[in-house]
A tleap script that builds the chain and sets N, CA, C and O, in Angstrom:
source leaprc.protein.ff14SB
mol = sequence {
  NMET GLN PHE TRP ALA THR LEU HIE PHE LEU
  SER ALA HIE LEU ARG ASP CYS THR ASP CYS
  TYR LEU ALA SER LEU PRO GLY ARG PHE VAL
  LEU PRO PRO VAL GLU GLY ALA CGLY
}
set mol.1.N position { 6.545 24.260 22.605 }
set mol.1.CA position { 6.279 22.856 22.542 }
set mol.1.C position { 6.745 22.284 21.048 }
set mol.1.O position { 6.580 22.873 19.980 }
set mol.2.N position { 7.366 20.993 21.245 }
set mol.2.CA position { 7.760 20.512 19.819 }
set mol.2.C position { 6.651 20.323 18.929 }
set mol.2.O position { 6.728 20.509 17.715 }
set mol.3.N position { 5.546 19.925 19.582 }
set mol.3.CA position { 4.237 19.549 18.735 }
set mol.3.C position { 4.174 20.719 17.798 }
set mol.3.O position { 4.327 20.498 16.596 }
set mol.4.N position { 3.956 21.995 18.245 }
set mol.4.CA position { 3.737 23.147 17.469 }
set mol.4.C position { 4.832 23.462 16.244 }
set mol.4.O position { 4.596 23.792 15.082 }
set mol.5.N position { 6.076 23.251 16.896 }
set mol.5.CA position { 7.143 23.443 15.753 }
set mol.5.C position { 6.939 22.428 14.674 }
set mol.5.O position { 6.984 22.861 13.522 }
set mol.6.N position { 6.699 21.025 14.869 }
set mol.6.CA position { 6.403 20.250 13.823 }
set mol.6.C position { 5.004 20.348 13.134 }
set mol.6.O position { 4.844 20.060 11.948 }
set mol.7.N position { 4.253 20.666 13.752 }
set mol.7.CA position { 2.763 21.120 12.999 }
set mol.7.C position { 3.207 22.143 11.957 }
set mol.7.O position { 2.958 21.986 10.762 }
set mol.8.N position { 3.789 23.064 12.379 }
set mol.8.CA position { 4.220 24.394 11.543 }
set mol.8.C position { 5.041 23.883 10.468 }
set mol.8.O position { 4.788 24.255 9.322 }
set mol.9.N position { 5.943 23.119 10.674 }
set mol.9.CA position { 6.911 22.651 9.679 }
set mol.9.C position { 6.178 21.764 8.579 }
set mol.9.O position { 6.491 21.792 7.389 }
set mol.10.N position { 5.128 20.943 9.136 }
set mol.10.CA position { 4.356 20.093 8.154 }
set mol.10.C position { 3.296 20.956 7.427 }
set mol.10.O position { 2.843 20.630 6.330 }
set mol.11.N position { 2.969 21.939 8.013 }
set mol.11.CA position { 1.783 22.706 7.285 }
set mol.11.C position { 2.453 23.531 6.083 }
set mol.11.O position { 1.888 23.696 5.002 }
set mol.12.N position { 3.659 24.002 6.383 }
set mol.12.CA position { 4.509 24.510 5.395 }
set mol.12.C position { 4.968 23.848 4.264 }
set mol.12.O position { 4.947 24.260 3.104 }
set mol.13.N position { 5.455 22.613 4.762 }
set mol.13.CA position { 5.854 21.712 3.738 }
set mol.13.C position { 4.661 21.091 2.862 }
set mol.13.O position { 4.790 20.867 1.659 }
set mol.14.N position { 3.590 20.859 3.522 }
set mol.14.CA position { 2.516 20.499 2.590 }
set mol.14.C position { 2.020 21.474 1.809 }
set mol.14.O position { 1.485 21.140 0.752 }
set mol.15.N position { 2.094 22.808 2.158 }
set mol.15.CA position { 1.739 23.749 1.298 }
set mol.15.C position { 2.609 23.875 0.113 }
set mol.15.O position { 2.168 24.200 -0.990 }
set mol.16.N position { 3.961 23.592 0.373 }
set mol.16.CA position { 4.832 23.629 -0.880 }
set mol.16.C position { 4.470 22.357 -1.712 }
set mol.16.O position { 4.145 22.483 -2.893 }
set mol.17.N position { 4.520 21.167 -1.124 }
set mol.17.CA position { 4.490 20.183 -2.087 }
set mol.17.C position { 3.581 19.035 -1.360 }
set mol.17.O position { 4.174 18.102 -0.817 }
set mol.18.N position { 2.388 19.076 -1.342 }
set mol.18.CA position { 1.545 18.098 -0.825 }
set mol.18.C position { 1.601 16.750 -1.627 }
set mol.18.O position { 1.566 15.654 -1.067 }
set mol.19.N position { 1.679 16.898 -2.796 }
set mol.19.CA position { 1.777 15.479 -3.474 }
set mol.19.C position { 3.102 14.935 -3.212 }
set mol.19.O position { 3.106 13.739 -2.920 }
set mol.20.N position { 4.132 15.479 -3.244 }
set mol.20.CA position { 5.422 14.853 -2.982 }
set mol.20.C position { 5.468 14.384 -1.421 }
set mol.20.O position { 6.070 13.351 -1.130 }
set mol.21.N position { 4.871 15.106 -0.502 }
set mol.21.CA position { 4.908 14.666 0.847 }
set mol.21.C position { 4.030 13.284 0.982 }
set mol.21.O position { 4.418 12.343 1.675 }
set mol.22.N position { 2.831 13.272 0.257 }
set mol.22.CA position { 2.036 12.206 0.419 }
set mol.22.C position { 2.643 10.873 -0.391 }
set mol.22.O position { 2.424 9.692 -0.120 }
set mol.23.N position { 3.311 11.311 -1.256 }
set mol.23.CA position { 3.836 10.085 -2.075 }
set mol.23.C position { 4.870 9.447 -1.256 }
set mol.23.O position { 5.027 8.231 -1.359 }
set mol.24.N position { 5.628 10.172 -0.412 }
set mol.24.CA position { 6.583 9.885 0.340 }
set mol.24.C position { 6.285 8.930 1.665 }
set mol.24.O position { 7.077 8.162 2.211 }
set mol.25.N position { 5.119 9.165 1.962 }
set mol.25.CA position { 4.529 8.415 3.179 }
set mol.25.C position { 4.621 6.902 3.227 }
set mol.25.O position { 5.044 6.236 4.172 }
set mol.26.N position { 4.142 6.445 2.023 }
set mol.26.CA position { 4.242 4.997 2.281 }
set mol.26.C position { 5.405 4.262 2.169 }
set mol.26.O position { 5.546 3.171 2.720 }
set mol.27.N position { 6.379 4.877 1.383 }
set mol.27.CA position { 7.673 4.398 1.452 }
set mol.27.C position { 8.517 4.500 2.773 }
set mol.27.O position { 9.408 3.711 3.087 }
set mol.28.N position { 8.075 5.667 3.552 }
set mol.28.CA position { 8.882 6.047 4.678 }
set mol.28.C position { 8.231 5.276 5.777 }
set mol.28.O position { 9.055 4.735 6.515 }
set mol.29.N position { 7.070 5.089 6.069 }
set mol.29.CA position { 6.244 4.516 7.236 }
set mol.29.C position { 5.807 3.122 6.888 }
set mol.29.O position { 5.825 2.316 7.818 }
set mol.30.N position { 5.438 2.721 5.763 }
set mol.30.CA position { 4.554 1.515 5.677 }
set mol.30.C position { 5.422 0.498 4.908 }
set mol.30.O position { 5.890 -0.503 5.450 }
set mol.31.N position { 5.622 0.840 3.511 }
set mol.31.CA position { 6.249 -0.148 2.568 }
set mol.31.C position { 7.695 0.047 2.313 }
set mol.31.O position { 8.089 1.198 2.499 }
set mol.32.N position { 8.609 -0.860 1.912 }
set mol.32.CA position { 9.902 -0.701 1.575 }
set mol.32.C position { 9.763 0.057 -0.072 }
set mol.32.O position { 8.763 0.075 -0.790 }
set mol.33.N position { 10.846 0.524 -0.289 }
set mol.33.CA position { 10.836 1.014 -1.708 }
set mol.33.C position { 10.467 0.143 -2.795 }
set mol.33.O position { 10.996 -0.961 -2.929 }
set mol.34.N position { 9.553 0.600 -3.606 }
set mol.34.CA position { 9.171 -0.385 -4.807 }
set mol.34.C position { 9.778 -0.074 -6.130 }
set mol.34.O position { 9.657 1.018 -6.685 }
set mol.35.N position { 10.353 -0.962 -6.546 }
set mol.35.CA position { 11.314 -0.627 -7.653 }
set mol.35.C position { 10.381 -0.437 -9.070 }
set mol.35.O position { 9.481 -1.191 -9.441 }
set mol.36.N position { 10.829 0.695 -9.694 }
set mol.36.CA position { 10.033 0.924 -11.004 }
set mol.36.C position { 8.840 1.833 -10.472 }
set mol.36.O position { 7.991 2.055 -11.335 }
set mol.37.N position { 8.636 2.323 -9.398 }
set mol.37.CA position { 7.524 3.187 -9.190 }
set mol.37.C position { 7.666 4.528 -9.519 }
set mol.37.O position { 6.721 5.300 -9.362 }
set mol.38.N position { 8.805 4.919 -9.987 }
set mol.38.CA position { 8.979 6.328 -10.162 }
set mol.38.C position { 8.355 6.685 -11.353 }
set mol.38.O position { 8.367 7.858 -11.728 }
savepdb mol mol.pdb
quit
C-alpha cells in the first residue's frame, strides 16, 4: 500500500532530520515563505 511506503519514507526522513522536516511544514502546507526567516 502507498500508505506504508509513505510512512516508511517519513519515518526515515524524520530520523535523519526532524528539525528540518518540522521547519519545512509551515512553509509547505500553511504559510507562504517568510522573508528573513532563515
